[in-house]
C-alpha positions as CSV (number, residue, x, y, z in Angstrom):
1,X,0.0,-0.1,0.0
2,X,1.4,3.4,-1.0
3,X,2.3,5.6,2.0
4,X,-0.1,8.4,0.9
5,X,-3.1,6.2,1.1
6,X,-3.1,7.0,4.8
7,X,-3.8,10.5,3.9
8,X,-6.7,9.5,1.6
9,X,-8.1,7.0,4.2
10,X,-7.9,9.8,6.9
11,X,-9.8,12.3,4.5
12,X,-12.5,9.5,4.1
13,X,-12.7,8.7,7.7
14,X,-13.0,12.4,9.0
15,X,-15.0,13.9,6.0
16,X,-12.3,16.0,4.6
17,X,-12.8,17.3,1.0
18,X,-9.2,17.9,0.3
19,X,-5.6,18.3,1.6
20,X,-2.7,20.4,1.0
21,X,1.0,19.0,1.6
22,X,3.8,21.3,1.6
23,X,7.5,20.2,2.1
24,X,8.5,20.4,5.7
25,X,5.1,21.8,6.9
26,X,2.1,20.2,8.6
27,X,-0.7,18.7,6.2
28,X,-3.7,21.1,5.9
29,X,-7.0,19.1,5.6
30,X,-9.8,21.0,4.0
31,X,-13.3,20.6,5.6
32,X,-16.5,22.5,4.6
33,X,-16.4,24.3,7.8
34,X,-12.7,25.3,7.7
35,X,-9.1,24.1,7.3
36,X,-7.4,22.1,10.0
37,X,-3.8,21.2,10.3
38,X,-2.1,18.0,11.4
39,X,0.5,18.1,14.2
40,X,3.4,16.7,12.4
41,X,5.5,18.3,9.6
42,X,6.2,16.3,6.6
43,X,9.8,16.0,5.3
44,X,10.3,17.0,1.7
45,X,11.6,13.6,0.6
46,X,8.6,11.9,2.3
47,X,6.2,14.1,0.2
48,X,8.2,13.4,-2.9
49,X,8.3,9.7,-2.3
50,X,4.5,9.7,-1.5
51,X,3.8,11.4,-4.9
52,X,6.0,9.2,-6.9
53,X,4.6,6.0,-5.6
54,X,1.2,6.9,-7.2
55,X,2.1,9.1,-10.0
56,X,1.2,7.6,-13.4
57,X,4.4,7.3,-15.8
58,X,3.1,10.0,-18.1
59,X,3.7,12.6,-15.4
60,X,7.1,11.4,-14.1
61,X,9.0,13.7,-16.7
62,X,7.1,16.6,-15.4
63,X,8.0,15.9,-11.8
64,X,11.7,15.4,-12.7
65,X,11.8,18.6,-14.6
66,X,10.0,20.4,-11.9
67,X,6.9,21.3,-14.0
68,X,3.4,21.6,-12.6
69,X,1.4,18.6,-13.3
70,X,-1.8,16.9,-12.2
71,X,-3.3,13.5,-12.3
72,X,-6.1,11.4,-10.8
73,X,-5.8,8.6,-8.3
74,X,-8.4,6.2,-7.2
75,X,-8.7,4.3,-4.0
76,X,-11.7,2.3,-2.6
77,X,-14.0,3.7,-5.2
78,X,-13.2,7.3,-4.6
79,X,-11.2,9.3,-7.1
80,X,-9.0,12.2,-6.1
81,X,-7.5,15.0,-8.2
82,X,-3.9,15.7,-7.4
83,X,-2.1,18.8,-8.4
84,X,1.6,18.8,-7.9
85,X,3.9,22.0,-7.9
86,X,7.4,20.6,-7.7
87,X,10.4,22.9,-7.0
88,X,13.9,22.1,-6.0
89,X,13.6,21.2,-2.2
90,X,10.0,22.4,-1.9
91,X,6.8,20.7,-3.3
92,X,3.3,21.7,-2.9
93,X,0.7,18.9,-3.5
94,X,-3.1,19.7,-3.5
95,X,-5.5,16.8,-3.2
96,X,-9.4,17.2,-3.7
97,X,-12.1,14.5,-3.6
98,X,-13.5,14.7,-7.1
99,X,-16.8,13.3,-6.0
100,X,-17.2,16.0,-3.4
101,X,-15.9,18.8,-5.8
102,X,-18.4,17.8,-8.4
103,X,-21.3,17.8,-6.0
104,X,-20.4,21.3,-4.7
105,X,-19.8,22.6,-8.1
106,X,-16.5,24.1,-7.2
107,X,-14.4,22.0,-9.6
108,X,-14.8,19.7,-12.6
109,X,-12.9,16.4,-12.8
110,X,-10.5,18.0,-15.2
111,X,-9.5,21.1,-13.2
112,X,-6.9,21.0,-10.4
113,X,-7.9,21.0,-6.8
114,X,-8.7,24.3,-5.4
115,X,-5.8,26.4,-3.9
116,X,-5.7,27.1,-0.2
117,X,-7.6,30.2,1.1
118,X,-5.7,33.6,0.2
119,X,-4.5,34.0,3.7
120,X,-2.8,30.7,3.5
121,X,-1.2,31.1,0.0
122,X,2.6,31.7,-0.2
123,X,3.7,35.2,-1.0
124,X,4.5,35.8,-4.6
């Protein structure tokens, strides 16, 4: 079982609609009533390994050349949209439950998961 499946299982168990993983920062889980953070920070190498375990072969070149990419991943009948912004030493991974996003009308299956709220975004 890929390590990242624990995040998807946690999302399902607690009703999160998405998650944002950033290198060396706690995971942010998205809930309809607001975002919540995990207690532990995730080392950069762990995030890279988790994404590479589930990334389809056609996006591997994008990851290696640090290009934004997105793909879908299914687990236990649920499909997730995954958007990856790789950079040297710092990755940002956004995960959204496509079923929830479609029901809310906030995202289509082909669009990337929504970005964190403006107050949580990185400065330009």
